[in-house]
ZABA-500103 format. One line per field, with one value per residue (C-alpha): residue in three letters; residue number from 0; z, x, y. Coordinates in pm, 1 decimal. Layout:
REM residues N
type = ALA|... .
seq = NUM|... .
pz = Z|... .
px = X|... .
py = Y|... .
***
This chain:
REM residues 68
type = MET|GLN|THR|ILE|THR|VAL|SER|PRO|LYS|TYR|GLN|VAL|VAL|ILE|PRO|LYS|ILE|ILE|ARG|GLU|SER|LEU|GLN|ILE|GLN|PRO|GLY|GLN|LYS|ILE|HIS|VAL|ILE|GLU|TYR|ASN|GLY|ARG|ILE|GLU|LEU|ILE|PRO|GLN|ARG|ASP|ILE|VAL|GLU|LEU|ARG|GLY|PHE|VAL|LYS|GLY|ILE|ASN|THR|LYS|LEU|GLU|ARG|GLU|SER|ASP|ARG|VAL .
seq = 0|1|2|3|4|5|6|7|8|9|10|11|12|13|14|15|16|17|18|19|20|21|22|23|24|25|26|27|28|29|30|31|32|33|34|35|36|37|38|39|40|41|42|43|44|45|46|47|48|49|50|51|52|53|54|55|56|57|58|59|60|61|62|63|64|65|66|67 .
pz = 60.5|-279.5|-342.8|-606.5|-731.8|-770.6|-1117.6|-1179.4|-1253.2|-912.7|-1077.9|-944.3|-1097.8|-891.5|-913.3|-1127.4|-841.1|-640.8|-941.4|-1006.2|-644.7|-607.6|-961.4|-1048.5|-1409.7|-1634.1|-1582.9|-1245.0|-979.0|-660.3|-339.3|-191.6|182.9|408.4|736.5|1026.5|805.2|523.9|191.5|141.2|-199.6|-188.3|-509.8|-573.3|-629.4|-830.6|-608.2|-752.7|-614.0|-263.6|-253.1|51.7|201.1|538.2|534.1|885.8|1047.5|1356.7|1277.9|1605.5|1839.4|2125.6|2028.4|2250.7|2296.5|2094.7|1801.4|1672.9 .
px = -1703.9|-1560.0|-1364.1|-1092.2|-869.7|-493.5|-388.7|-97.6|111.1|9.3|-211.9|-545.8|-829.6|-972.9|-1353.4|-1523.7|-1730.5|-1411.8|-1221.1|-1505.1|-1549.4|-1173.4|-1144.9|-859.4|-744.3|-546.5|-173.3|-218.3|36.8|-83.8|116.4|108.8|155.8|151.6|-9.6|-110.7|-127.2|-326.2|-249.9|-353.7|-363.6|-339.6|-386.8|-106.9|-253.3|-119.2|20.5|-234.2|-518.2|-370.6|-384.6|-579.9|-636.7|-496.7|-676.7|-738.6|-464.7|-316.0|48.9|116.3|307.5|537.9|899.6|1197.2|1403.6|1694.6|1463.5|1352.8 .
py = -2223.7|-2309.4|-2628.0|-2647.2|-2928.5|-2916.4|-3035.1|-3275.8|-2963.3|-2815.7|-2555.5|-2432.9|-2233.3|-1948.8|-1975.9|-1710.5|-1567.3|-1501.0|-1360.4|-1119.1|-1009.4|-941.1|-800.2|-1037.4|-996.4|-1235.6|-1187.1|-1018.7|-1114.6|-1282.9|-1323.9|-1675.1|-1710.6|-2016.7|-1912.0|-2138.0|-2446.6|-2287.2|-2118.7|-1757.3|-1589.9|-1211.1|-1012.9|-764.8|-419.6|-129.8|145.4|389.9|173.7|201.5|580.6|693.4|347.3|462.5|793.8|918.6|711.4|873.1|950.8|1127.6|903.0|969.0|930.6|879.2|1196.3|1056.4|961.1|1299.1 .
***
C-alpha cells in the first residue's frame, strides 16, 4: 500500500508505480468518487479504448409485452 500526503492546497501526487500501471498521462482527467468513507480515483478513458470491453455480454433478456 502506498501512502501519500495532502499538500496545503489539497493536492496529492499519484505514486509513479501506480501512474505507470494505470497508464495515467499528464493532463488526463480522473473521476473522484467518495464511496463508503474512502476516496476513489478512476482514470477517464478515451471512448476508443473502451471498444469491445463488454464483448460476449448476453444482451438477450426477457422483456415485458408492452416494452418491445
